[in-house]
Each structure stands twice: as C-alpha cells, then as structure tokens.
C-alpha positions, 0 to 999 in steps of 0.5 A: 714539383715532380723532382719534389714528389719523387723524393717522398715516395719510396723508391722500390730497391733491389732485394739480393738479401736471403729471402727467408730471412725477409719473410721473417722480417715482413712478417714480423712487421705484421704482428707488431703491426697487430699488436699495436691496433691490438694493443689500440683496442684494449685502450677503447675497451679501457677506457669505455669501462673506466668512463661507464664506471665513473657515471654508475658511481655518480649516478648511483652514489652520488659520489661528489655531489653529497659532498657539495649539498652538504657545502651548499647549506654551509656557504651561498648558492652559488658556492654550492652551485659551482662546487657542485659542477666542479664534482660532477663526473667529468666525460671525455667525450666532444661535444658531438658523442666522439670519445677517447674510447673511438678513436682507440678504437679508429686508430686500433682499426687503422693499425690493424688494416695499414698491417694487412695491407703492408705485409699482403704489399711487401709479399708480393714485392719480395717475392719479384725480389723487390724491397720498398722501404716504409716510410710515410705509414709509420709517420702516419700512424705517429702525428695521427695518434699523436694529433688525436689524443692532443686535440682530445685534451685539449677539447677536454680542457677547453671542456672542463678548465680547472679549478685554479684557472 
C-alpha cells in the first residue's frame, strides 16, 4: 500500500537547468492560473447578470406569460397552465440556492488560491535546486469543474424537463 501511495505523490527532481528560465516558467504558470481564475470570475458575473436580466424581463414585461395567458383563453385551463409553466423564467439555481454563478465564483477562488500556493511552493523548491511536477492540482481542477457543471446541468434537467419529454 505504501508503494502505491508513493506513486501517487510526484517525486522531487533535481533542477540542473537554467534557474532564470525555471523562475520565468513558474511565473507563467502562476499567470495562467490567475487568468483561469479571473475567467471563472468573469463568467460568474456574466451568469449572474444574465439571470438578473431574465428575471427582470419576465417580471416587468411579462414576457412568455402573456402568450400563455392568450392561449389559455383558447384552450382549456389545464393546457394553459402547462404552457404558462413551460414559458415561465427558468432560474439557474439549485433548490438550496447554489447557482451556476456561485459555482464559477468558487472555481475562480480555487484557481487563484492554487495558483498562489503553487507559485510560492515552486519558488521555494527552485531556490534550493529542486523541482516538483504538478499533477493533482490540474487533475482536481479539471475533474472538479467538469463535475460541478455536469451536476448543475443534470439538476436543471431534472428541475425543468424539456417539453418533448
């Protein structure tokens, strides 16, 4: 079991190359994690604003509901209420209040935090002439973000099924 666990942790490698080049590469990696974090933050802001605009349009202008009310007079009450439910604004929020914008905010904070952690730990290793390859940070980020958005999509699908289902 100990041999298996040792294989999961990246080993330190002697750093015999150019230190200047390695420090610049470390800075570029930090900047890419920062860019990813800021991208998630921008996506969170955009999703939050789009959700607010959608709620405002449906509340102030009654978009979607007026068509449902007009057709409701032509059809029976049951069909009209189904149409009104189908055209009602669909929030991108879980039942407990977790939205796509909050997931993006959390992913952005995680990216920024991991970027700082990775930069300072690698800086310390590079100063003593060692290098530790990154493996688990990018794996957790990829699987975590994919899993979070797939879970949100599945929750939205279960909460608001498409009309053809």
